[in-house]
N, C-alpha and C positions, 0 to 999 in steps of 0.2 A: 513276644505280643502272645498269648494261649487264653405251686407253677399255677403260671397262670395259661390255659391251654386257649384261651378265646380272648379277644380283644373287647374292651367294653364299649368303644367307638369305631366306628370306622368299619372296615372290613375285617373278617378273618382271614387266615391265609388260604383257607378252603375256596372260600367266596371270592378273595381277588385273584388265585388263580383259576377260577373256574369263568371267569369273565372273557370277553372279547373285545380286541382292539379295532381300533376305525380302520377302514381298510386302507386310508392313506398309508398309516404308520405302518401295517403289515407289508405292503407293498415295497417298501423302505427295508425289512428285513432280508439279511442273506439267504438264500435257499436253504444253506445247512441247519437253519434254526426254526424253518417255518413249521416244522412240526412240533416245536416245543411248545410250552403253555402261553398263552397269549394273555393280555390284561386289558382290564377295563378303564375307559377313560371315565373319570368321575369329577365333580365338583368339589368334592369330599377327599381333599387331598391332605397328605401329612405335614404338620406343621411343626418343628421342634426347636423353634425360636422361641424360647422363654424369658420374657422380660428383657430381650435385646441380647441375649447371648444364644449362639447358634450350637446346638448338640445335635453331633452326628456320630457316625460309625466308622471305623475301618471292616472292610469287608474281612479281613483276617477273622474278626470276630465271630464270622459264621462258619470257620472252617470245618466243624466236627458234622454240620448237617449233611445230609446224604447226597442232596441236588446242589450243585455247585456251579450252574449256569449264569450268565449274566441275568438271564428273565428270573431264575428261581431266587436268586440274590436280591432282585427289586423286589419280589414279593414280601420276603423277610423284610426288607426295611419298609415297606409300606403298613403291614401288620404291626411293628414297632414304634411306628407313626414318626418315622424320621425323615427329615428333608434334606439332609446333607452327608456327603457320603466320600471318603476316601476308597476308591475303587483297585484293586489290586489288578495288576496288568494281565494277569492269566486269564480270567474271566471275560474280561475287554476284548483281547486278542482270539480268544477262543470264538466270541460272537462274531468276530471280524474275518473269521476261516482259516486261522493260524493251520498249518499241517499239524497232524497228530500223530504219534508213532507207540507203538505197542511195546511194552519193556519185555528185555530178554527175560525169557523163564526159565529156572533152573530146578531141577528137582531136590526136595528137601533133603538135607545132609550129604548132597553131593561136594567133594571138593572141588574148588574153583581153580583152573589150571590156569598157567601164565596163557594159554591158547585161548581161553574163556575170555580172560581179562582183555587180551588184544580184540578180538571180539567185539567185547564191551565200547573199547575204546573206538574202533571203526563205526559203532552202533551210535556212538554220542558225537562222535566227528559229522557224520550224514546228518544226523539231526539238526546239529548247529548249523551245516551249510543250508539245507532247506529251509530252517526258519529265517535266516538273514535273508536269502533269495526272495522269500516272501514279503519279508519285512519292506525290502525294498522296493516293491512292486504292488503292494495291496492299496487299493483306494482309499482315501480318507473317508469317503462317502460313508462306508460301511460303518466308520467311528461318529460319523455325523448324525445316523440312523440309531445307533445306540445312544447317542446325548438326546436326540428328540423322545426315544421310549422312554427313557427315566425323567427328562423334563414334563413329559406330558402326565406322568404320574407324580409328580409332585417333587421329584427328587434331584437337587443340584449337586453334579459330579464335581464337587470344589477342588478335588485332587485326585491325579492317577500315580501310584507306585510302581515305579521301575527299579527294582532291587538292583541288577546289575549295572546300571547305566555308570558309565565313568571310563577311566584308561582302561585301552585294550579295545575300544570299539572304535569302528571307523566313523569317519565325521559324518558318512550318508545314514548310518544306525543311528547315531545321537540325534541328529536333526530329525529321522524317523520318529523317537521318542516324543522329541518337542510338539512335533506336529500331530501327534494322537492327543497328546495334553491339550492342543488348541481345537482339535477338531470335537473334543468333549465337554468343550466348554470351561477346562479344568484351570485355575488359577497358578496351580505348581504343579511339580514332581516331586514325590519324596524317595529317598534312599540312605542308605546308612551312612552315617558320618565319618571323614576322613579327610586330612588334610591333601592327599593327591587326588581325591574326587574334586574337591572344593577348587583347585589350581585347574584341572583340565575342565570343569564344567562352567567356570565364570565366565567366560567369552561365549558360549553358547547360550546362557542366560540373557546377556545381553542383546545378542543376535536375534534372538526370539520372543524377548521380554515375557518371559515366564520364568517364575522362580523354582528354585530347588530348594526343599525343604529337609535339612539334615535331622535324621532320625537316630536317638541315642539310646544306649542301652544303660546298664550301669557303670559303663568304663568312662564316664567323663567327671569332671570336676568343673568348678564355676569359671575357669578360664578355656575351657576345652574349644570354645566356639572362637576364640580370638585369631587364631592364624587362619582357620576356614573363611572367615567372613573377610579377611583381608584381600581376598581374591575375588571380589565383586560386589556391587551393590544389590543383586538380586539373588543372593545366597542368604538364607534364612533358616530358622529352625522348625523343624516339627519335633517339639518339645514333649517327652515322656517324662511326665511329673513322677508317676509311680516310680519306675527304674531309677530317676534322678535321686528319689528319696532313699530307695534301697540301697543305691551305690555309695552316696555320700553323708546319708544319715543327717541331710541339711534341707533346709525349707527350700521349695522351688518358686517360693513368691518374689524375693529379689531378684531371681535370673528373669521371671516373666516381666516385673515392673522395670528392669534395666533394657532389655532386648523389644519390650513394645512400644517404647521410648524413641527408639532407634528403627522402628519399623521392620524388624529382623523377625518377626514369628509368624509363620505361614499358619501353623496351627497346632494345638495342644493335642497329644495322646493322655486321655485321662483312665487312671485305673487306680486301684488302692493297694499298695504293698506296704509291708513292715518293713522297719529300717535293718540294718546288718545284714543285707541281701536276703529279706525275709521272704516271705511267701505272698502271692497275690491273694487277695482278700475280697469278699463281696463289698460293695461300695459302703462307707462308713464304718467297716470293720478294721481296718487297717491305720496304719500310721501317716499316711499320706493326707494333707490339709486341703482335703478336695471339695470340701465344702466351702472354705477360705477362699480357695482358688476360683471357684463358680462365682461367689459373691465379688469377689475382686474384679473380675470378668464384668458383671453387672453393673458395678460403680463405678468404673472407668471407662464402660461403654467401649470396650475393645469389640472389634470386629470380625479377628478371626475365630473360625471354630473351634470347640472343644470336641474332639473325637473320640468316642468311647473305644476301647480296645479290651474285650473279654478277655482274661487269662485266668481266671481262678477256677478251682474245678466245678464243674456242673452238676449240681446236685442229683441225685437217683430219682427218674422220675420226671426231669426237668429236659430243657433242651436250650441250644445256644439263642434261638429267639426269644424262648420267654425271660432267659436271663439278662440279655440285651434290653428287654423291655422293663426288668425291675432297674436298671442301670439308668434308664430314661427316667422312671419315677422318681428315682433319686434326685437326679439334676432337676427337673422340675419341680419338687417338693423345695430343695434347697433356694430355688431363683425364684419361688411365689412372692 
């Protein structure tokens, strides 16, 4: 996954972050975030559904921005005019009050000894234990408040991404992940593709009636989803078309047509990469048939979203918010 400084319509980031939310929404926020920037409720909400095709973004796209709270990310989304999001679990859990830990600090150039490594291992184990304890006790009301915050601003949390969900987790912790998805109003959870994860998670998708969307990098081929999908009807794909093109030198369109017909696509990740494991490029400059995919979605009236994943190098003088806005403009023009 890896200028325009002001919006032409709606709010700029400064205007958006400078507003105030209704008291009812503020009263639902965790105390730990009450000092964070608040948001204004407005009828001028983002709408990135272009002629029936829902465009959105994975929040990984904003990883280079200096502020990473759920509220800051919401500001970026609104400035970019986006009404659908795949929300990484980190900001969501931070909003809900997950314990934070200071990383161990070592003097530059000092050799790391076995004793230091042992200390780091103890610290990581303690962090894992405290996080698990918190996960199994936190109220879903905090996630419901986050959903309301986003929905009131006009943004739908379509997906929540839990990278590490899968074998090794207790039943209670897996249930926690699915309960978070439901509290956020998400249709599914995304994670990396593997046969082992599919076999483990299949029963949970039926239990909770929440889909798992498997994300791919360049390791897949046209048959890579056959075995994972055999473990449950709610196991689907979070199909990264750019990675697929770079890794296979094949068009992603036959895969989309096949699995859309089988209701096995939760969402697409859209990016533009060159073939032969080539570089990520600005939209329209790579080998991914991005325009054809968007037109296919429009023509066939697919209801799953296409979420932008910004991975190309950000030009000097720009930032991730401006570049995502450029990606949105590309999609809107193609779908006009």
